[in-house]
C-alpha positions as CSV (number, residue, x, y, z in Angstrom):
1,M,-45.4,26.7,1.7
2,N,-43.3,24.3,3.6
3,E,-41.6,21.9,1.4
4,Q,-42.9,19.1,3.7
5,I,-46.8,19.6,3.2
6,S,-48.0,18.6,-0.3
7,A,-50.8,20.5,-1.8
8,D,-53.5,17.4,-1.5
9,A,-52.6,18.0,2.4
10,L,-55.1,21.0,2.2
11,N,-58.3,21.1,2.2
12,A,-60.9,24.0,0.5
13,A,-60.4,26.6,3.4
14,H,-56.7,26.2,3.3
15,H,-56.2,24.0,6.3
16,L,-53.6,21.6,7.4
17,T,-55.6,17.8,7.1
18,V,-54.1,14.5,8.3
19,G,-55.7,11.5,6.6
20,G,-58.1,13.6,4.8
21,V,-59.1,14.8,8.2
22,D,-58.9,18.8,9.2
23,T,-56.7,19.3,12.1
24,L,-58.4,22.8,12.9
25,A,-61.6,19.7,13.8
26,L,-59.2,17.2,15.3
27,A,-57.6,19.9,17.9
28,K,-61.1,21.1,18.6
29,Q,-62.6,17.2,19.2
30,Y,-59.3,15.6,21.1
31,Q,-57.8,18.6,22.3
32,T,-54.2,19.7,22.1
33,P,-51.3,18.3,22.9
34,L,-52.2,15.5,20.7
35,Y,-50.7,13.0,18.2
36,V,-51.8,12.6,15.0
37,Y,-51.2,9.7,12.3
38,D,-52.1,9.6,8.6
39,T,-52.3,5.5,9.4
40,G,-52.8,5.4,5.3
41,A,-49.4,6.8,4.4
42,I,-48.1,3.8,7.2
43,R,-50.0,1.2,5.0
44,D,-48.1,2.9,1.5
45,E,-44.8,2.9,2.8
46,I,-45.3,-0.8,3.8
47,A,-46.5,-1.9,0.2
48,A,-43.3,0.2,-1.3
49,F,-41.0,-2.1,0.8
50,K,-43.3,-5.5,-0.2
51,E,-42.6,-4.2,-3.8
52,V,-38.6,-3.8,-3.7
53,F,-38.4,-7.8,-1.9
54,E,-40.9,-9.0,-4.6
55,T,-39.4,-7.1,-7.8
56,N,-35.4,-8.5,-6.4
57,Q,-37.3,-11.7,-6.3
58,V,-35.7,-12.5,-2.8
59,K,-37.3,-14.5,0.4
60,Y,-37.6,-11.8,2.9
61,Q,-39.0,-10.1,5.9
62,I,-40.4,-6.7,7.0
63,S,-40.3,-6.6,11.0
64,Y,-41.5,-3.2,12.4
65,A,-39.4,-1.9,15.1
66,S,-42.0,-1.1,17.4
67,K,-39.8,0.9,19.7
68,A,-40.7,3.8,17.6
69,F,-44.1,3.6,18.1
70,A,-45.9,1.0,20.0
71,T,-49.6,0.7,21.0
72,V,-52.4,-1.6,20.7
73,A,-54.1,0.1,17.4
74,M,-50.6,-0.1,16.0
75,Y,-49.7,-3.7,16.0
76,Q,-53.1,-4.1,15.3
77,L,-52.7,-1.9,12.2
78,I,-49.4,-3.9,10.8
79,A,-51.2,-7.1,11.8
80,Q,-53.3,-6.1,9.1
81,E,-50.6,-5.6,6.4
82,G,-49.1,-9.2,7.5
83,I,-46.0,-8.2,8.2
84,H,-43.6,-9.1,11.4
85,C,-42.8,-6.8,14.4
86,D,-40.0,-7.0,17.0
87,V,-40.2,-5.7,20.9
88,V,-37.4,-4.8,23.1
89,S,-39.7,-5.5,26.8
90,G,-41.9,-7.4,28.5
91,G,-44.5,-4.6,28.0
92,E,-44.0,-4.5,24.3
93,L,-44.7,-8.0,24.2
94,Y,-47.7,-7.5,26.7
95,T,-48.9,-4.7,24.4
96,A,-48.3,-6.9,21.3
97,Q,-50.4,-9.6,22.7
98,R,-53.1,-7.0,23.9
99,A,-53.4,-5.8,20.2
100,G,-54.0,-10.1,19.2
101,F,-50.8,-9.7,17.4
102,P,-49.8,-13.3,15.9
103,M,-46.8,-14.5,18.5
104,E,-44.9,-16.3,15.8
105,K,-44.3,-12.7,13.6
106,V,-42.7,-11.5,16.8
107,S,-38.9,-11.0,17.6
108,F,-37.7,-10.1,20.7
109,H,-34.5,-7.7,21.5
110,G,-32.7,-6.0,23.9
111,N,-29.7,-6.3,25.6
112,N,-30.5,-7.3,29.0
113,K,-33.4,-9.2,28.7
114,S,-34.3,-10.5,32.1
115,L,-35.2,-14.5,32.9
116,D,-39.2,-13.0,33.4
117,E,-39.0,-11.7,30.3
118,L,-37.5,-14.6,28.6
119,T,-39.9,-16.7,30.0
120,M,-43.0,-14.6,29.5
121,A,-41.7,-14.9,25.5
122,L,-41.4,-18.8,25.7
123,D,-44.3,-19.1,27.1
124,A,-46.0,-16.6,24.5
125,G,-44.4,-18.3,21.6
126,V,-42.5,-15.6,19.9
127,G,-40.8,-16.3,16.5
128,C,-37.5,-15.6,17.2
129,I,-35.5,-14.3,20.2
130,M,-32.5,-12.1,18.9
131,V,-29.9,-13.2,21.6
132,D,-27.2,-10.2,22.3
133,N,-24.3,-12.0,25.0
134,F,-23.1,-14.7,26.9
135,Y,-25.2,-14.4,29.7
136,E,-28.5,-13.9,28.0
137,L,-27.3,-16.8,25.4
138,K,-26.6,-19.4,28.7
139,M,-29.6,-17.9,30.4
140,L,-31.7,-19.1,27.6
141,A,-30.2,-22.0,26.8
142,D,-30.8,-23.4,30.4
143,L,-34.6,-22.3,30.0
144,A,-35.4,-23.9,27.1
145,A,-33.5,-27.2,28.3
146,T,-35.8,-26.8,31.3
147,R,-38.7,-26.9,29.7
148,Q,-37.7,-29.2,26.7
149,Q,-38.9,-26.3,24.4
150,M,-37.3,-25.3,21.5
151,T,-36.5,-22.4,20.9
152,T,-35.4,-20.4,17.5
153,I,-32.9,-17.8,17.5
154,M,-30.4,-14.9,16.0
155,L,-27.3,-14.0,17.5
156,R,-27.1,-9.8,17.2
157,I,-23.4,-9.3,16.5
158,A,-21.4,-5.9,16.5
159,P,-19.7,-6.0,13.0
160,G,-17.5,-2.7,13.7
161,I,-19.1,-0.8,11.2
162,S,-20.4,2.7,12.7
163,A,-23.1,4.6,10.4
164,H,-22.8,8.1,10.0
165,T,-25.7,8.9,12.2
166,H,-25.5,10.8,16.2
167,D,-23.4,9.1,19.0
168,Y,-26.6,8.2,20.9
169,I,-27.9,5.9,17.9
170,S,-24.7,4.6,16.4
171,T,-25.2,0.8,17.5
172,G,-22.6,-1.3,15.3
173,Q,-19.3,-0.1,16.3
174,E,-17.0,-2.3,18.3
175,D,-17.8,-0.2,21.8
176,S,-21.3,-0.6,21.7
177,K,-23.3,-2.5,24.7
178,F,-25.2,-4.6,21.6
179,G,-24.1,-7.9,20.2
180,F,-21.3,-10.4,20.4
181,D,-18.3,-8.2,18.9
182,L,-17.6,-9.5,15.3
183,N,-13.9,-8.5,15.1
184,S,-12.2,-9.9,18.5
185,G,-14.2,-13.5,17.8
186,Q,-16.8,-13.3,20.5
187,A,-19.6,-14.0,17.3
188,D,-17.8,-17.4,16.6
189,Q,-17.3,-18.4,19.8
190,A,-21.3,-17.2,20.1
191,V,-22.2,-19.4,17.1
192,K,-20.4,-22.3,18.6
193,Q,-22.2,-22.2,21.9
194,A,-25.3,-21.8,20.3
195,L,-24.8,-25.0,18.3
196,S,-24.1,-26.9,20.9
197,A,-27.4,-26.1,23.3
198,E,-29.9,-29.1,22.4
199,Y,-33.2,-26.7,22.5
200,L,-31.8,-23.9,20.3
201,D,-32.2,-23.5,16.9
202,L,-29.9,-20.9,15.2
203,V,-31.6,-19.6,12.1
204,G,-29.7,-16.3,11.5
205,I,-27.3,-13.4,12.3
206,H,-28.8,-10.0,13.4
207,C,-26.9,-6.5,12.9
208,H,-28.0,-3.0,13.2
209,I,-25.8,0.1,12.2
210,G,-27.4,2.9,13.5
211,S,-29.9,5.2,13.1
212,Q,-31.3,8.3,10.7
213,I,-29.0,7.4,8.4
214,F,-28.4,9.0,4.8
215,E,-26.2,6.9,2.9
216,L,-25.3,3.5,1.2
217,N,-22.5,2.8,1.9
218,G,-22.7,1.7,5.3
219,F,-25.5,-1.1,4.3
220,E,-23.1,-2.3,1.3
221,M,-20.0,-2.2,3.8
222,I,-22.2,-4.9,6.3
223,V,-24.0,-7.1,3.5
224,D,-19.7,-7.3,2.1
225,K,-18.8,-8.1,5.6
226,L,-21.2,-10.4,6.8
227,V,-21.5,-12.8,3.8
228,S,-17.8,-12.5,3.6
229,V,-17.9,-13.9,7.5
230,F,-20.6,-16.6,6.5
231,A,-18.5,-18.4,4.2
232,R,-15.9,-18.3,6.7
233,W,-18.3,-19.9,9.4
234,Q,-19.6,-22.7,6.4
235,T,-15.8,-23.7,6.3
236,E,-14.6,-23.7,9.5
237,L,-18.0,-24.3,11.7
238,G,-19.9,-26.2,9.7
239,F,-22.8,-23.1,10.3
240,Y,-24.2,-20.7,7.6
241,P,-27.3,-18.8,8.1
242,K,-30.6,-19.0,6.6
243,V,-31.3,-15.3,7.6
244,M,-29.1,-12.2,7.2
245,N,-31.1,-9.3,9.9
246,V,-29.3,-6.1,8.5
247,G,-31.7,-4.0,10.9
248,G,-33.4,-0.8,10.0
249,G,-32.2,2.8,10.5
250,F,-32.9,4.4,7.0
251,G,-33.3,7.9,7.5
252,V,-36.4,10.3,7.2
253,K,-37.0,13.7,5.8
254,Y,-37.3,16.2,9.2
255,T,-36.5,19.0,7.9
256,S,-35.7,21.2,4.2
257,E,-31.7,20.4,5.6
258,D,-32.6,16.6,5.5
259,Q,-31.9,15.2,2.1
260,P,-32.9,11.4,2.4
261,L,-32.6,8.7,-0.1
262,Q,-36.1,6.5,-0.7
263,P,-36.2,4.2,2.3
264,T,-36.7,1.7,-0.4
265,E,-33.7,3.2,-2.0
266,F,-31.5,1.3,1.0
267,V,-33.2,-1.9,0.4
268,D,-32.8,-2.3,-2.9
269,A,-29.1,-1.6,-3.3
270,I,-29.1,-4.4,0.3
271,L,-30.2,-7.0,-2.1
272,K,-28.4,-6.4,-4.8
273,E,-25.2,-5.9,-2.7
274,T,-26.2,-9.2,-1.2
275,L,-27.3,-11.2,-4.3
276,A,-23.5,-10.0,-5.9
277,Q,-21.4,-11.2,-2.6
278,T,-23.5,-14.9,-2.2
279,K,-22.6,-15.3,-6.3
280,A,-18.8,-14.0,-5.3
281,H,-18.5,-16.3,-2.3
282,H,-20.2,-19.2,-4.0
283,V,-22.8,-19.5,-1.1
284,P,-26.5,-19.9,-0.9
285,M,-28.9,-16.4,-1.1
286,L,-30.3,-15.3,2.2
287,E,-33.8,-14.3,3.2
288,V,-33.1,-10.9,3.9
289,W,-34.8,-9.1,7.0
290,I,-35.4,-5.6,7.7
291,E,-36.7,-3.7,10.5
292,P,-37.8,-0.3,9.5
293,G,-39.5,1.9,12.5
294,R,-38.8,5.5,12.5
295,S,-39.2,5.0,8.4
296,L,-42.3,3.3,8.9
297,V,-44.2,5.9,11.4
298,A,-42.5,9.1,11.4
299,T,-43.7,11.1,8.4
300,A,-46.7,9.8,9.0
301,G,-47.1,11.9,12.2
302,M,-47.6,15.3,13.4
303,T,-48.2,16.9,16.7
304,L,-51.0,19.4,17.5
305,Y,-50.7,22.2,19.7
306,T,-52.1,25.2,21.2
307,L,-49.9,28.4,21.3
308,G,-50.1,30.2,24.3
309,A,-47.7,32.6,25.8
310,S,-45.3,34.9,24.0
311,K,-42.3,36.8,24.9
312,D,-40.4,39.2,22.8
313,I,-36.7,40.0,23.6
314,P,-35.7,43.3,21.5
315,G,-32.8,42.0,19.0
316,I,-32.6,38.7,20.8
317,R,-35.1,36.6,20.0
318,K,-38.6,36.0,20.1
319,Y,-40.3,32.7,21.6
320,L,-43.6,31.5,21.3
321,A,-44.8,28.9,23.9
322,V,-47.0,25.8,23.3
323,D,-48.8,23.7,25.5
324,G,-46.6,20.7,25.4
325,G,-42.7,19.9,25.0
326,M,-40.2,17.6,26.0
327,G,-42.5,15.4,28.2
328,D,-44.3,14.5,24.6
329,N,-40.7,14.8,22.6
330,I,-37.7,14.5,24.0
331,R,-35.9,14.2,20.7
332,P,-34.7,18.2,20.7
333,A,-33.6,18.3,24.1
334,L,-31.8,14.5,24.3
335,Y,-30.3,14.4,20.3
336,E,-30.6,18.2,19.7
337,A,-33.3,16.6,16.9
338,K,-34.4,19.4,14.7
339,Y,-38.5,19.6,13.2
340,E,-40.4,22.2,11.4
341,A,-44.2,23.4,12.1
342,V,-46.4,25.3,10.4
343,L,-49.8,27.3,11.1
344,A,-52.8,24.5,11.0
345,K,-55.3,27.2,9.5
346,D,-53.5,28.0,6.8
347,P,-49.7,26.6,6.2
348,T,-49.6,29.1,3.0
349,L,-49.6,32.2,4.3
350,P,-46.9,34.2,3.8
351,T,-44.6,34.5,6.8
352,E,-44.2,37.5,8.9
353,Q,-41.7,36.4,12.0
354,V,-39.3,34.3,13.1
355,A,-40.0,32.5,16.4
356,S,-38.2,29.9,18.6
357,I,-41.6,27.4,19.8
358,A,-40.7,26.8,23.3
359,G,-42.3,24.1,25.6
360,K,-44.1,24.6,28.8
361,Y,-42.3,22.5,31.2
362,C,-39.7,24.0,33.6
363,E,-36.4,22.9,31.7
364,S,-34.3,25.9,29.9
365,G,-33.6,23.2,27.4
366,D,-37.4,22.5,27.2
367,M,-37.4,24.0,23.2
368,V,-39.0,22.5,20.5
369,I,-38.0,24.3,17.7
370,W,-35.7,27.3,17.4
371,D,-35.8,29.9,15.1
372,Q,-39.0,28.8,12.6
373,A,-40.3,31.0,10.4
374,L,-43.9,31.6,10.5
375,P,-47.0,33.9,9.8
376,A,-48.9,36.5,12.3
377,T,-50.0,34.1,15.3
378,K,-52.3,34.4,17.8
379,P,-52.8,32.8,21.4
380,G,-55.3,29.8,20.6
381,D,-53.8,29.2,17.0
382,V,-53.0,25.5,16.3
383,L,-49.2,25.2,15.6
384,A,-49.0,21.3,13.5
385,V,-44.8,20.0,14.1
386,L,-44.5,18.1,11.3
387,D,-42.7,14.3,11.1
388,T,-43.5,13.6,15.2
389,G,-44.4,10.3,14.3
390,A,-41.6,8.2,15.6
391,Y,-40.3,8.3,19.2
392,G,-42.6,11.3,20.3
393,Y,-44.9,9.0,21.9
394,S,-42.9,6.4,22.6
395,M,-40.5,8.3,24.4
396,A,-43.3,10.7,26.2
397,S,-43.1,11.0,30.2
398,N,-45.3,13.0,32.9
399,Y,-42.5,15.4,33.9
400,N,-43.9,18.2,35.8
401,R,-46.7,15.8,36.4
402,N,-48.4,16.3,33.2
403,P,-50.8,14.0,31.3
404,R,-49.4,12.4,27.8
405,P,-51.3,13.2,25.4
406,A,-54.0,11.3,23.3
407,V,-53.4,9.3,19.6
408,V,-55.4,9.8,17.0
409,F,-55.6,7.5,13.8
410,C,-56.9,9.4,10.9
411,E,-57.1,7.6,7.1
412,D,-60.0,8.5,4.4
413,G,-61.3,11.2,5.8
414,Q,-62.6,9.6,9.1
415,S,-60.4,9.4,13.0
416,Q,-60.1,7.6,15.3
417,L,-59.1,7.8,19.1
418,V,-56.9,5.0,19.9
419,V,-55.0,6.3,23.3
420,E,-56.9,8.5,25.4
421,R,-55.3,11.3,26.8
422,E,-54.2,10.7,30.7
423,T,-56.0,12.5,33.4
424,Y,-54.4,14.1,36.7
425,A,-55.9,11.3,38.6
426,D,-53.8,8.9,36.2
427,L,-50.7,10.5,37.2
428,T,-51.7,9.7,41.1
429,R,-53.2,6.2,40.3
430,L,-50.4,4.2,41.1
431,D,-49.1,6.2,44.4
432,L,-49.4,5.2,47.7
433,P,-49.9,8.0,51.2
434,L,-47.4,8.0,53.7
435,A,-47.7,5.7,56.4
436,V,-48.9,6.9,59.7
437,P,-46.3,5.8,62.3
438,E,-47.5,4.7,65.0
439,K,-47.2,6.2,68.8
440,T,-45.7,5.0,71.3
441,E,-46.2,5.6,75.1
């Protein structure tokens, strides 16, 4: 059996379950492709983060990085758990508003926020705006002054530390579109400008060094560097932040090749290093924020597909096609991301074949998994691709005019539809017909 599957994830019939719900029953009731989430697992991960902070007796905030997976129901779930969230667009902010999420617990990120988005954020009363560049800093300062509205901000900095991760998801290095560069003095200048703005309240510094990080040293290095900088700012600028936001990026286990630490181990190391460094520099202990996204939802979700056509090229490869693909999970094509899959009707069956799982989209690169060991299969079988809870739905598209899948939450043996499956009518809802040119004599 795949090591990603625990024995308690199987029912008496050996069917794979999610949150205590039979995946074959889910596929029958809601159709495939289908995103399914064990919301109890998400709650457990949040509780584990809270515990490590409270054990270390540190002031903190957990802010869910909702770009990983954003729906009305997801914002409502994290509101139930009493944590913050961050949004990166007007669309995510609007969704959080629709969910009734408390706006004072929202942080607004993004490297090119528009004036309309900043106005929307101020109208909504978001708790904090993460300012990313000088253009935005001036625009926000002017907007807040015009409205005479005090606005809480943090400055995002590029600390010059790059985590060991994929080039496309590294964000902390100097050569990055994100943040004020620390090493060139941009961050110092941004602090001065923010402090001089009458209606901006600079409370903290934010950084994010990348995603899918498996090693502690990058986070320890960022703590060391930031605390040292904060101590210098206290002396030179008369400014010492209340909050140090170290972002997220805690690695998760997608396949048997991945050997990540537990996300809580990263946080424990961050807190211990912060306590040690603030003591060494004789500066106050900081409130520490983290922004887990992937680590809260990735392993809590899976995608159910139905097997269709197959193609066997003797001596080369066997392909099994599913009824989804890059439209519902672009990560394999975009990042060469790897996943594992099991046969939902019985993940314990002995493997009899090695097959590559192909999507239905008209692209040669539309491959879900290369070389997956599986039992014997037949068209109509349900295939569960594991650990797709992050960046599947949120990056989904209508490529080839395919509707996006439904989303179902499962917990304690009950399932709930939280996003309806798109229809063909949805695909053309915003289309307008070609205007007929007026005839001339």
